[in-house]
C-alpha positions in Angstrom: 0.5 19.0 -29.9 1.5 15.5 -30.7 -0.3 14.2 -27.5 -3.5 15.9 -28.6 -3.3 14.4 -32.1 -2.6 11.0 -30.6 -5.7 11.4 -28.3 -7.9 12.6 -31.1 -7.0 9.7 -33.3 -7.0 7.1 -30.5 -9.8 4.6 -29.7 -10.8 6.4 -26.5 -11.8 9.5 -28.5 -13.8 7.4 -31.0 -15.6 5.7 -28.2 -16.5 9.1 -26.6 -17.8 10.4 -29.9 -19.9 7.3 -30.5 -21.3 7.3 -26.9 -22.1 11.0 -27.0 -24.4 10.5 -30.0 -26.3 7.7 -28.3 -28.4 9.1 -25.5 -29.4 5.6 -24.2 -25.9 4.0 -24.2 -25.6 1.8 -21.1 -29.3 2.2 -20.3 -31.6 -0.8 -20.5 -34.7 -0.2 -22.7 -36.9 -0.9 -19.7 -35.3 2.0 -17.8 -36.3 4.6 -20.4 -39.2 6.6 -19.2 -41.8 7.2 -21.9 -42.7 10.9 -22.4 -46.4 10.2 -21.6 -45.3 9.2 -18.1 -43.9 12.7 -17.7 -46.9 14.6 -18.8 -48.4 17.1 -16.5 -51.9 16.7 -15.0 -54.6 18.5 -16.9 -55.8 21.2 -14.5 -57.4 23.5 -17.1 -60.9 23.2 -15.4 -62.6 21.6 -12.4 -63.6 18.7 -14.7 -60.1 18.2 -16.0 -58.6 18.4 -12.5 -61.0 15.9 -11.0 -60.6 13.5 -14.0 -56.8 13.8 -13.8 -56.8 13.2 -10.1 -59.1 10.1 -10.4 -57.2 8.6 -13.4 -53.8 9.1 -11.7 -54.9 7.7 -8.3 -56.6 4.7 -10.0 -53.3 4.0 -11.9 -51.3 4.5 -8.7 -53.4 2.2 -6.6 -53.6 -0.4 -9.3 -49.8 -0.4 -9.4 -49.4 -0.7 -5.7 -51.8 -3.6 -5.6 -49.8 -5.4 -8.3 -46.6 -4.5 -6.3 -45.2 -3.0 -9.5 -42.0 -1.1 -9.5 -43.0 0.7 -12.7 -41.8 4.4 -12.6 -45.2 5.4 -14.1 -46.7 4.8 -10.6 -44.4 7.5 -9.1 -45.3 9.8 -12.0 -49.0 9.2 -11.4 -48.6 10.0 -7.7 -46.7 13.2 -8.6 -49.5 14.3 -10.9 -52.1 13.5 -8.3 -50.3 15.6 -5.7 -50.0 18.4 -8.2 -53.7 18.8 -8.3 -53.8 19.6 -4.6 -52.8 22.8 -2.8 -50.9 21.7 0.3 -49.9 25.2 1.4 -52.1 25.1 4.6 -51.2 21.6 5.5 -48.6 20.8 8.2 -45.6 18.8 7.0 -46.9 19.3 3.5 -43.5 18.4 1.9 -43.5 15.0 3.6 -44.2 12.0 1.3 -46.3 10.4 4.1 -48.5 13.5 4.5 -49.0 13.8 0.7 -49.8 10.1 0.4 -52.3 10.2 3.2 -54.1 13.3 1.8 -54.2 11.8 -1.7 -55.7 8.6 -0.5 -58.2 10.3 1.8 -59.4 12.5 -1.1 -59.6 9.5 -3.4 -61.7 7.6 -0.8 -64.0 10.6 -0.3 -64.5 11.2 -4.0 -65.2 7.4 -4.4 -67.9 7.6 -1.7 -69.7 10.8 -2.5 -72.0 11.3 -5.5 -70.1 13.3 -8.0 -72.3 15.1 -10.5 -72.4 13.8 -14.1 -69.2 14.9 -16.0 -71.3 17.3 -18.2 -72.4 19.2 -15.0 -68.8 19.8 -13.8 -67.3 22.9 -15.5 -64.9 22.2 -18.4 -62.4 24.6 -20.0 -65.0 26.0 -22.4 -67.3 26.9 -19.5 -64.4 28.3 -17.5 -63.5 30.5 -20.5 -67.1 31.6 -21.0 -68.0 32.3 -17.4 -64.6 33.2 -15.9 -65.2 31.1 -12.8 -62.3 31.0 -10.3 -63.6 28.3 -8.0 -66.1 25.5 -7.9 -67.4 23.4 -5.1 -68.4 19.8 -5.5 -72.2 19.9 -4.8 -73.1 18.6 -1.3 -69.5 18.6 -0.1 -66.9 21.0 1.4 -64.5 20.2 -1.3 -63.6 23.2 -3.5 -61.4 23.6 -6.5 -59.8 27.0 -7.0 -57.9 28.6 -9.8 -54.2 29.3 -9.0 -53.8 33.1 -9.1 -50.0 33.4 -9.4 -46.9 31.4 -9.7 -45.9 28.5 -12.0 -49.4 26.9 -12.0 -51.2 30.2 -12.7 -54.6 29.5 -14.2 -54.7 25.8 -13.1 -57.6 24.5 -11.0 -56.4 22.7 -7.9 -58.2 21.2 -4.8 -58.1 24.3 -2.5 -55.7 24.6 0.4 -58.7 24.7 2.8 -60.1 21.5 1.3 -56.8 19.7 1.5 -56.3 20.9 5.1 -59.7 19.6 6.1 -59.4 16.2 4.4 -58.7 14.4 7.7 -61.9 15.7 9.3 -64.0 15.1 6.2 -62.7 11.6 5.9 -63.5 10.8 9.5 -67.0 12.2 9.1 -67.5 10.1 6.0 -66.4 7.0 7.8 -68.8 7.4 10.7 -71.9 8.3 8.8 
């Protein structure tokens, strides 16, 4: 009992109490990830998914070009991959496969004529019409609503579209 009292009144116990109340003790301010960096991609509609994908890939590529080590770049990459269904893609868990597919899709979307934003279904139109999929006009790229699981209700670039990106990208390069 005396040893417990001595411990509870000693400097070690006081230091533990102080440190337990300070979540960032020993962590540099620059190492703290801002909550905005951890936000999920908005995939509530085809418009939101495409916009999230393009915004995140633009941020990611800009960071790579600046050779930045900002953790926000990793989070942007993670959000971009979340918009894609890799279930039909070989080696889909490999970082290199995901990076390659993200960059191919980005390049394709930059080269094709996307319709004006107001012509791409938003969440109001999705709610009103009940659409479960939407194809980018003049392309083989389809966004589909996730039917089950953690992302249920989200729109993602379909498994078939992600699987075909290699072929679509090569076709685009040689036309």
